[in-house]
Every structure is written in structure tokens, then in C-alpha cells.
BAFI-3210 file (N, C-alpha, C; in Angstrom, 3 decimals, decimal comma, padded with zeros to 6 digits):
// residues 117
n [1|2|3|4|5|6|7|8|9|10|11|12|13|14|15|16|17|18|19|20|21|22|23|24|25|26|27|28|29|30|31|32|33|34|35|36|37|38|39|40|41|42|43|44|45|46|47|48|49|50|51|52|53|54|55|56|57|58|59|60|61|62|63|64|65|66|67|68|69|70|71|72|73|74|75|76|77|78|79|80|81|82|83|84|85|86|87|88|89|90|91|92|93|94|95|96|97|98|99|100|101|102|103|104|105|106|107|108|109|110|111|112|113|114|115|116|117]
n.u [015,212|013,589|011,852|011,535|009,552|009,280|007,032|005,863|006,189|007,118|007,167|004,763|002,263|001,736|-001,186|-001,599|-002,111|-000,611|-000,138|001,154|003,109|003,765|005,151|006,171|008,249|009,139|010,551|008,189|006,650|004,542|003,404|003,396|002,961|002,744|004,111|004,528|007,133|009,207|011,710|013,128|015,173|018,160|017,142|015,576|014,345|010,940|007,583|005,477|002,692|000,852|-000,044|-001,835|-001,689|-004,468|-005,630|-005,861|-005,377|-003,117|-001,828|000,509|-000,126|000,303|-000,543|-003,067|-006,143|-005,424|-003,515|-004,000|-003,907|-003,474|-003,652|-003,425|-003,680|-003,466|-001,407|000,714|001,108|001,295|000,057|000,056|-002,319|-001,719|-003,369|-003,763|-000,948|001,644|004,196|005,862|005,502|007,440|010,122|011,716|010,447|009,764|008,814|008,085|008,338|006,928|008,334|006,752|006,993|010,442|010,843|011,395|012,479|012,576|013,075|012,112|013,767|013,325|011,542|011,297|009,421|008,650|006,941|006,496|006,029]
n.v [-010,695|-007,195|-005,747|-002,174|-000,043|002,443|004,443|006,710|009,380|013,041|015,772|018,599|020,926|023,672|023,431|021,039|017,380|014,438|010,505|008,419|005,546|002,441|-000,664|-003,658|-006,005|-009,794|-010,866|-011,044|-010,976|-009,568|-007,134|-003,735|-000,791|001,147|003,953|007,449|009,354|012,503|014,459|017,414|019,836|020,320|019,805|018,022|014,662|013,955|013,187|012,732|011,215|008,344|004,661|002,519|-000,944|-001,491|000,023|002,404|005,757|008,395|012,037|014,982|017,971|020,071|018,533|017,697|017,393|017,581|015,326|011,510|009,028|005,532|001,808|-001,301|-004,119|-006,688|-006,503|-005,633|-002,746|000,913|003,824|007,272|009,981|012,904|015,714|019,379|020,314|022,179|024,348|024,225|021,157|020,132|017,516|014,771|011,828|009,139|005,815|003,987|001,254|-000,510|-003,182|-005,534|-008,461|-009,831|-006,595|-004,009|-001,513|-000,495|001,146|002,509|003,739|006,433|009,208|011,525|014,670|017,559|020,929|022,922|026,279]
n.w [-008,640|-009,417|-012,234|-013,349|-015,870|-017,225|-018,949|-022,098|-021,247|-022,551|-024,565|-023,761|-024,613|-022,159|-020,427|-021,427|-022,132|-020,165|-020,308|-018,080|-017,679|-015,987|-015,950|-013,623|-013,455|-012,947|-009,663|-008,127|-005,257|-003,194|-003,244|-001,524|-002,137|-005,042|-006,895|-008,132|-008,729|-008,877|-010,122|-010,654|-012,581|-010,069|-007,846|-005,137|-005,598|-005,392|-003,847|-006,195|-006,283|-004,840|-004,566|-002,495|-001,307|-001,112|-003,034|-001,717|-002,188|-002,313|-002,642|-003,609|-002,499|-005,114|-006,883|-007,023|-008,228|-010,754|-011,616|-011,590|-010,648|-010,501|-010,484|-012,175|-010,889|-011,573|-013,569|-012,819|-012,853|-012,854|-013,359|-014,378|-015,250|-016,654|-016,456|-017,783|-017,393|-016,228|-016,931|-014,287|-013,863|-015,294|-015,267|-014,367|-014,225|-011,795|-011,593|-008,284|-006,497|-003,312|-002,552|-000,356|001,122|000,882|002,197|000,421|-001,618|-005,089|-008,159|-011,472|-014,378|-014,880|-016,847|-019,210|-018,486|-020,228|-019,762|-021,802|-023,902]
ca.u [015,302|012,409|012,282|010,688|009,851|008,021|006,725|004,924|006,779|007,672|006,794|003,541|002,482|001,247|-002,677|-001,743|-002,141|000,092|000,215|003,031|002,922|004,872|005,228|007,059|008,298|010,511|010,588|007,096|005,583|003,277|003,404|002,833|002,385|003,515|004,247|005,693|007,998|009,886|012,803|013,594|017,044|018,988|015,815|015,803|013,135|009,930|006,856|003,818|001,404|001,305|-001,143|-001,243|-002,576|-005,935|-005,620|-006,104|-004,631|-002,398|-000,872|000,738|-000,894|000,820|-001,316|-004,183|-007,124|-005,045|-003,084|-004,478|-002,957|-004,302|-002,968|-003,713|-002,531|-003,191|-000,333|001,547|001,237|000,709|-000,288|-000,341|-002,668|-001,586|-004,339|-003,336|000,114|002,515|006,021|006,892|005,743|008,771|010,819|011,900|009,517|010,536|008,050|008,442|007,448|007,165|007,897|006,926|008,241|010,945|011,191|012,907|012,131|012,885|012,829|012,325|014,785|013,049|010,625|011,378|008,596|008,604|005,923|006,772|005,252]
ca.v [-009,124|-006,834|-004,255|-001,203|000,220|003,510|004,670|008,064|010,955|013,946|017,378|019,032|022,294|024,082|023,192|019,681|016,053|013,059|009,554|007,667|004,058|002,150|-002,116|-004,390|-007,625|-009,905|-012,037|-010,096|-011,564|-008,936|-005,338|-002,831|000,106|001,772|005,563|008,306|010,833|013,489|014,850|018,866|019,955|021,178|019,860|016,760|013,769|014,432|012,259|012,997|010,340|006,974|004,107|000,914|-002,310|-001,527|000,957|004,097|007,010|009,861|013,251|015,792|019,175|020,771|017,999|017,314|017,822|017,576|013,969|010,388|007,578|004,398|000,535|-002,618|-005,191|-008,162|-006,701|-005,222|-001,960|001,533|004,855|008,503|010,438|014,199|016,938|020,420|020,483|023,607|024,416|023,812|020,016|019,615|016,944|013,453|011,297|008,127|004,724|003,613|-000,086|-000,739|-004,450|-005,883|-009,384|-008,863|-005,539|-003,374|-000,631|-000,592|002,489|002,843|004,591|007,468|008,977|012,788|015,204|018,601|021,218|024,039|026,523]
ca.w [-008,921|-010,114|-012,713|-013,939|-016,879|-017,402|-020,541|-022,077|-020,939|-023,970|-024,470|-024,265|-024,041|-020,877|-020,340|-022,013|-020,714|-020,643|-018,990|-017,997|-017,169|-015,608|-015,944|-013,013|-013,643|-012,698|-008,680|-007,154|-004,586|-002,212|-003,630|-000,203|-003,058|-005,838|-006,444|-008,588|-007,668|-009,684|-010,156|-011,658|-012,232|-009,219|-006,583|-004,691|-005,928|-004,209|-004,197|-006,514|-006,057|-003,999|-004,403|-001,902|-002,166|-001,166|-003,686|-001,432|-003,099|-001,756|-003,851|-003,234|-003,043|-006,060|-008,074|-006,458|-008,928|-012,126|-011,670|-011,255|-010,126|-010,993|-010,876|-013,035|-009,901|-012,240|-014,985|-011,921|-013,608|-012,695|-014,197|-013,894|-015,809|-015,901|-017,101|-016,970|-017,156|-016,207|-016,766|-012,990|-013,761|-016,080|-014,205|-014,952|-013,455|-011,737|-011,373|-007,768|-006,268|-002,989|-002,210|001,206|001,403|001,571|002,408|-000,595|-002,649|-006,445|-009,166|-012,330|-014,677|-015,255|-018,234|-018,699|-019,154|-020,547|-020,380|-022,879|-025,329]
c.u [014,176|012,672|011,100|011,014|008,719|008,252|005,957|005,182|007,282|007,281|005,725|003,406|001,404|-000,330|-002,687|-001,991|-001,100|-000,306|001,072|002,063|004,086|004,618|005,801|006,897|009,391|009,642|009,697|006,315|004,384|004,299|002,553|002,037|003,337|003,021|004,831|006,175|008,568|011,074|013,463|015,113|017,415|017,904|015,999|013,978|012,212|008,226|005,436|002,475|002,119|-000,076|-001,501|-001,963|-003,797|-006,559|-005,996|-004,792|-003,959|-001,511|-000,784|000,209|-000,997|000,152|-002,462|-005,284|-006,498|-004,370|-003,903|-003,708|-004,109|-003,023|-003,875|-002,699|-002,257|-001,686|000,816|001,974|000,796|000,789|-000,763|-001,530|-002,458|-002,115|-003,717|-002,385|000,611|003,471|006,590|006,454|006,845|010,061|011,233|011,143|009,651|009,174|008,313|007,632|007,843|007,122|007,544|007,422|008,726|010,682|012,127|011,707|012,919|012,108|013,145|013,557|014,252|011,865|010,875|009,570|008,921|008,029|006,367|006,019|006,637]
c.v [-008,780|-005,396|-003,399|-000,572|001,310|003,700|006,280|008,994|011,768|015,335|017,370|020,313|022,409|024,049|021,533|018,511|014,866|011,902|008,854|006,160|003,605|000,303|-002,277|-005,684|-008,206|-010,773|-010,637|-010,818|-011,010|-007,797|-004,601|-001,781|000,141|003,255|006,254|009,431|011,625|014,189|015,855|019,475|020,659|021,138|018,515|015,900|014,280|012,995|013,108|012,036|009,062|006,170|002,947|-000,158|-002,268|-000,238|002,331|004,851|008,389|010,708|014,717|017,176|019,905|019,756|017,580|018,148|017,809|016,169|013,259|009,118|006,730|003,344|-000,890|-004,013|-006,718|-008,022|-006,241|-003,995|-000,442|003,151|006,643|009,535|011,989|015,073|018,612|021,251|021,762|023,371|023,600|022,194|019,423|019,029|015,411|012,811|009,706|007,335|004,042|002,565|-000,094|-002,411|-004,641|-006,894|-009,553|-007,447|-004,465|-002,785|-000,463|000,855|002,095|003,503|005,613|007,792|010,598|013,445|016,309|019,289|023,005|024,281|026,274]
c.w [-009,723|-010,887|-013,333|-014,774|-017,278|-019,369|-020,413|-021,798|-022,619|-023,675|-024,939|-023,975|-022,836|-021,051|-021,020|-021,409|-021,418|-019,927|-019,201|-017,443|-016,967|-015,220|-015,038|-013,825|-012,875|-010,912|-008,048|-006,396|-003,887|-002,538|-002,438|-001,501|-004,248|-005,976|-007,627|-008,408|-008,956|-009,474|-010,934|-011,583|-011,627|-007,933|-006,389|-005,594|-004,717|-004,839|-004,901|-006,205|-005,403|-004,055|-003,900|-002,695|-002,239|-002,068|-003,302|-002,193|-002,812|-002,978|-002,753|-003,710|-004,420|-007,105|-008,058|-007,605|-010,633|-012,673|-010,910|-011,422|-010,131|-010,970|-011,788|-011,523|-011,262|-013,187|-014,048|-012,370|-012,752|-013,148|-013,822|-015,116|-015,303|-016,990|-016,498|-016,924|-016,953|-016,110|-015,576|-013,306|-014,617|-015,177|-015,034|-014,007|-013,343|-011,049|-009,859|-007,222|-004,703|-002,156|-001,035|001,550|000,591|001,477|001,568|-001,040|-004,280|-007,703|-010,610|-013,042|-015,343|-016,554|-017,842|-019,424|-018,753|-020,848|-020,698|-023,683|-026,425]
res [q|v|q|l|v|e|s|g|g|g|l|v|q|p|g|g|s|l|r|l|s|c|a|a|s|g|r|i|v|n|i|n|a|m|g|w|y|r|q|a|p|g|k|q|r|e|l|v|a|r|i|s|s|d|l|t|t|n|y|v|d|f|v|k|g|r|f|t|i|s|r|d|r|a|k|n|s|v|f|l|q|m|n|s|l|k|p|e|d|t|a|v|y|y|c|k|l|e|h|a|l|p|r|r|d|y|w|g|q|g|t|q|v|t|v|s|s]
***
């Protein structure tokens, strides 16, 4: 079994910054990719950013230039640096681990990010 623990969420004013962290532990053999998703009230969960095993990154348009995803492969961790935060970034942010063999996805419990003055 694999466990993911997120941290770093909180309340921040518009224009501020937060850094989310996610640490994976357990029976990890081969990670295909790790990523961050978010879910706002009344909306579906959506991809924010993803980083693959070769450190290729993908971002959705609404965070490009503001968010940066990074990964510490030795520690099975992934990070999301969020700058220039907007009220519309308010959501619960989830970490996802895409395990390669066996192929299975794991999710963290989520961390709340609130952007408000």
C-alpha cells in the first residue's frame, strides 16, 4: 500500500504565495508520474500540474507562469510552488501518484487553499 501526505495549504491574500508538499511512503516500486489536482466547491476535480519520471512537466493554462511543480525522486516527494494566487485558486488541492508496476493511482487526503482578503 502507498500513502500520500500533503501539507502547506492555508489562507493567503490575493497575490500571495504558498508551497504545497506531498510525501509518498509505503510499497513504492516504480513511479510513472506525480501531480497536483484541485477541486473547488461544486466543481469537478481538475488537473493543475503533472511531472513525469523524466521530470517533464505539464501545466494547465490557468496556472502557467504562476505555479511551478517539482519533484524529489529520492524522497518520493512532489511540490507545488504557487505564486500570484487569485481567489479563483481557492480549492482543496490533492496530490496524485501514478504507480507504474503494478499500474495504480494513489491520492492524498487533500489540503485546503483559500485565497481571500
